[in-house]
N, C-alpha and C positions, 0 to 999 in steps of 0.2 A: 504494500500500500504506500503510495507516495502523495505528497501534496502537489497540487497543480503548480507548474513553473511560475515563479514570481520574480520580483526584483532580484538581481544577482548579488545584492549586499550580503556579506557573510556575517555570521554571528560575531566573529572577532572584530570586524569593522564596526558593527552596530554597538558592540560593547564600548568601544572607544567613543563613538559619536554620541551615544545616549547616556554615557556615564554609568553603565551597569557595574555592579560590583563583580569583581573577579573572585571566584571561589577561593577561600582560605579555609583549610580543613582543621577543625579544632578537636582536641581530645574529648571524648565523651565518657561520663561516669558509668553509664549503663551498657552492659555487654551487647544488648540488642540494638543499640545505636552505633556501636563502634564499627568502622569500616563502611558505613553508609554515607556516601558523599553528600546526599541531599540534606541529611541531618547535620553532618559535621560542618557544612557551609553556613548553617544558620547562626545567628547571634546566640550566645550562650543564654540559657534560661536564667531568670531572675528570681530572687526571693521577694516576698511581699513588700519589704521596705524599699528595695530597689525599684519595684514596679511603681510604688507611690511616687518616687522621684521622676519616673518617666511620664506619668499621667498628670501630675500636679502642674497647674498654671495659675499662679497668684500674681497679678500685675503689681508693679511697684506702687507702694503707698507713698503718695505725695504729701508730705507733712505740711507743706506751704500752699496746698491747693486752694485754700480759702482766700489767698491773696492774688490768685491768678485771674486773668480776664475770663469772661464768660465763655468765649469760644474755645479756649484752652481747657476749661473745666468740662465742657461738653465732650471734647475729644477724649479726656481721661475716662469719662463715664462709658463711652463707646468701647473703650479697651476692655471693659468688664464683660463684654459679650462672650469672650473666650475663657472666662473665669472657670476654674475647675479645682475643687478641693476633693481629692479622691476619697470615696467612702468604702465601706467593707465590700459592698456588692461590686464596685468597680475593680477592686483588687482581686476578688475571687474570680470574676469573669476573665480577667487578663491572664491569670495563671492557668485557668481551664483551657483557654484558647491556645496558649502555648503548648500545653501538654497534648491537646487534641491534634495539633499540626504535626508534632513530632511522632506521635503514635501512628498517624496516617502514613508516614513515610517508611515505617518498619517493613522490611521486605520489598520495598519499592524504591529503586534508585536507577540512575541512568544506565542504559544498556544491560541491565540485569535480566536474567531469565524471566522474572515476573513482569518487568517492563515490556518485554517482547510479547509475553502471553496476553497482556492487556490489549496490545495492538491487534492480536489475532481475535480476541473476544469482541472487540469493537467491529472488526471486519465481518465477523460472523453475524453480528446484529444487523449490519447493513445488508448482508446477502439474503437472509431468510428470517430475521428477527427471532431466531431460535432462542436467543437469550432473554427476550422479553418475558416477564413473569406475571403470574396472576397475583392478585392481592394476598392470597393465602400462602404464597411461597416466597415472597420478597423479604429479604433481610438485609437492610443497608449495612455496608461495612462499618461506618462510624458516623453517627449523626446525633445532633443535640439541638435543643431549642433554648433560646434566651428570651424569656417572656417577661415583659414589664410595661408599666404605663408609659405613655408618651411624656417626654420631658425629663426623664430621669438619667439621660446620658448614655443610653445603650450604644448607639451608633458612634457617638463621639469617643467613647471609651475604646471601642474596638479600633477605630481609625488611629487614635493617638498611640495605642499600644503597638499595633501592627506597623506603624511608621518606623519603628526602630529596626524592623527587618527590611532589608533591601527587597523590593518586590520582584526584581529580576536579578538572578545570579548566574553569571556565565562560567561554565566549567570547560576550560580549554582542552583538558585531556580527552573529554568525550564530545567536544563541540556541541554542547547542549546548553540551552538557556532555560533555567529553572524559574518557574513563577511560584513564589512562596504562598501567595494568597490572591484570591479574586473576590471582589465585593460587587454584587449586583442587586438591584431593587426590583421587586414586583410592582408594576404600575397598572392601575385599573384601565388605562387607555389601551394597553396592548396586552390583554390577558392570555392565559393559556400556555401550553408547552412551547409552541413556536415562539411566542414573545420572550419567554425566559431563555430559550436556547439562543435566540438572536442576541440577547443582551450578554450572554456568556461569551459568544463569539466576538461581539463588539468590544468587550472588556479586554480580551486577549489581543484583538486587532489594535487597540489603542497602545498596547505595549510593544507591538511589532508592526508598525505602520508600513514598513517596507515589504512585508509579506502579503499585504492586501487580502487578508483572510475574509474580512466582512464582504468586500466586493465580490470575491470568488464564490463564497458559500451562501450569501444572503442577498446580494445585490439584485438578482433577478426577481426575487420575491416569489418564486415558483416552487421552492423546496418544500417538501412535506415535513410534518412534525418528526417523523421517523428519520428522515435524512438529516434534519438539523440536530437531532440527538446524536446521531452518528458523527457528524462533523464536530459538534461540541466535545463529545467524548474523545475523539481522536486528538483534537488540539490540547485538551486538558492533559492527556497522557503524554503527548509529544513534549509538552513544556513542564511536565512533572508538577502540576498544580498541587500545592500542599494543603490548601483549605479553601472551600467554596462557601462564601457567606451569602445567603439569600435573605435580604432585608425586606421589611414592610410586607410580610407574608399576609397580613390582614387585608391587603388589597386584592388578594386572589379571589376571583369570582367563582363561587362554587354552590352547588345545590347539595342537599343532604344525600348521603350514600357514598359510593366509591368515588374518589377524587382522581381523575386521570392525571392531573398535573403532579400530585404527590406520588402517584404510582410511577410516573415516568421519571420523576426526580430520584426515586428509589432505584430504578433501573440504571440511571446515569451514575449514581454512586457505586452500584455494584459493578457496572462495566469498568469504571476507571479506578475504583478503590480510593477515591478522593473523599475525605471527610466533608460533611456538609453541616453548617450551622444555620438554623433558622432564627431570625431576629424579628420579633413581632410583639404586638400588644395582646392583652387578654381576649381581644375580639376574635383572634384566630384560634382560640383554644379548641373550638369545635372542629376546625379543620385538622388540627394536630391529633385530637382524640380519635377522629375517624381514621386518620392515617396510621394510627397505632397498629391496626390490622395489617397495614402494608409495610410498616417500617418498625421493627422492634428496636427501640432506642431509648435513651434516657431523655426525658423532657427537660431536665435541668443540668444534671451531671456536674454539680459544683459551681454553677454560674451565679449563685447567690439569690437574695431576695430583692426584686426590683419593684416592689410596691412603693407607693408614695410614703414619705417619711412621717412618723408621728410627731406631734408638736413637742412632746417630751417622752423620754423613755421611762419605764417604771421597772422596779425590781423589789425584791423582798430582802430585808436585812436578816441577821442571824436570829432575831426574835420573832420573825414571821410578819413584821410590820411592812406594809407597802410604802415604798419611797419613790418620789418623783425625781428624776435626774435629767440634766441637760443631755440631749442626744445629738445625733449627727446633724439634724436640721438646725438646731440652735448653733452648732459650730459653724455651719455655712452662713447663717444670718450674722453672726458676730464677725466672721472674716470679711463679709461684704461691708459691714458697718465701718471697718477701718478705712474704707475707700470713700468715705463721705467727703465731698468737695464743697459743701455749703459754707457760707460765711458764719452761720449760727449753728453750732454743733450741740447736740444733746446726747445724753446717755441712752444706750439701747436697754430699755427697761422691760419689765414683763408686759406692760401695757402695749408697747410698740410691737413686741414679739407676738402678742396675741393678735394684733391687727394684721401683721404681715402674714401670719399663718392663716388667718381667716380668709384672706384674699388670694392665697396661693395654694392652700391645702397640702403643703409639704411636697409639692412638685418642684424639683430643683430649678428647672428652666424658668418656671413662672416666678419663683422667688427672686431670681436674678433680674429678670425683666421688670418686675414690680419695683425693685429697688432702683434700677437705672431710670425708669420713666418717672418715678416719684421725685428723684433728685433733679432730673432734667426739668420737670414742671416747676419745682421750687426755684430753680435758677431763672427760668424765663418769666415766671410770674413776679419775681422780685421778693417772694416770701422768704427765701433763703434759710428755711428751717423745715425739717421733716416733722410732721405732726400726724396723729392718728386720723384726723379729718382729711388731711391732704392725701394720705395713702388711700383712704376709702374713696375719695373723689376720683383719683386716678383709676382705681379699679372700676368704678361706675362709668367713667367717661371713655377710657381707652381700652378696656378689656371686655367690652360687651359681648364679643363673639365667644368668649370663654365662659360666660355666665352659666349656660346650661351644664357645662362640665363641672365647674366649681360647685354649683348647687347640688349636683348629683353626688359629688364627693361628700359634701356636708351631710347629706341624707344617708350616705352609704348605700345608694340605690344602684345595685349591681346591674339590674336589668336596663336602667337608663344609660349607664356607662357603656354597655355593650352596643348600644344603638348609636353612640356618638362617634 
């Protein structure tokens, strides 16, 4: 099986032109990882404290911000949009993703017998679809789901953590360009198996534009779903993809019963032995539950709790008395408060914490945006001080589109949340 003739650019030339990382093989502590070039070329795994340093982004605190001009202070506030204080779930997900990628490469490396067998398996699928399986026989090689409410940093955490791994690593000895991870999104505008495979091929094409994969395999628009699965599987194996992330799974259009997209995704995983991570909101739980008959997998596998944060954590002391403690959400609020740029500064007391939580319901992204817009409003209005009434006014005026979501959280109305 060969890829259609393309641009004559070699991988060695592309590595120099595109700045790909040249493989450097590092000693591995686990016997099953030793001698595997795809694993040895990865950045070394990190412990949770090191992961925290990778993820954390706390903009500089400008102690003299209150003396600056309005336009400068507004720019400082905009810098908070990338604010990230890593929480327990962020660290857990990062460690799990790293382990998942490495485990997916076990027994699968460039020019190995297994690498060649996968090519034959994909070719067999293309010829007679003999490898396509029924829902009761499919067992995906390695897959998991990261399920959490929107605004808790699922996608940004994955992107920040995976950014430490060079996405393309060139192995001169084998003349192979390894793709460590791919990230594609399900979009409601282009649903179904064909749409997903097109996005996989496009993601690979973006990394290797001189190969013109997308124009060759998708450009005509006439390829069937089976053909696109074959092409996507072939390219994923050719470039030794380490992890496929399918984001926004809740956008998948489906009816109750067997889901052909999930079934084909399972087949694609089995064909290529590439681990797959679904990233989605609780809205897609029904899809994943139905797919459990198709894909025997862990729905979480150590990815942590991605529900909204409580206003305060509670625990019981040695005498069995319930105690209220400041939890992770309070830590975020306090860290944000250090970036106050107003001319009149006030202490972050329990009253303000209560209002901030009331209007954000423990969702990290909304907490950050509420703080930014409230300070912005205080500057432009000349009020120059955050007050409970100003925060509530900002919520009522600028966050109206989010009111149904916030009110549903206040009521703990699960049915309403799944409709939003």
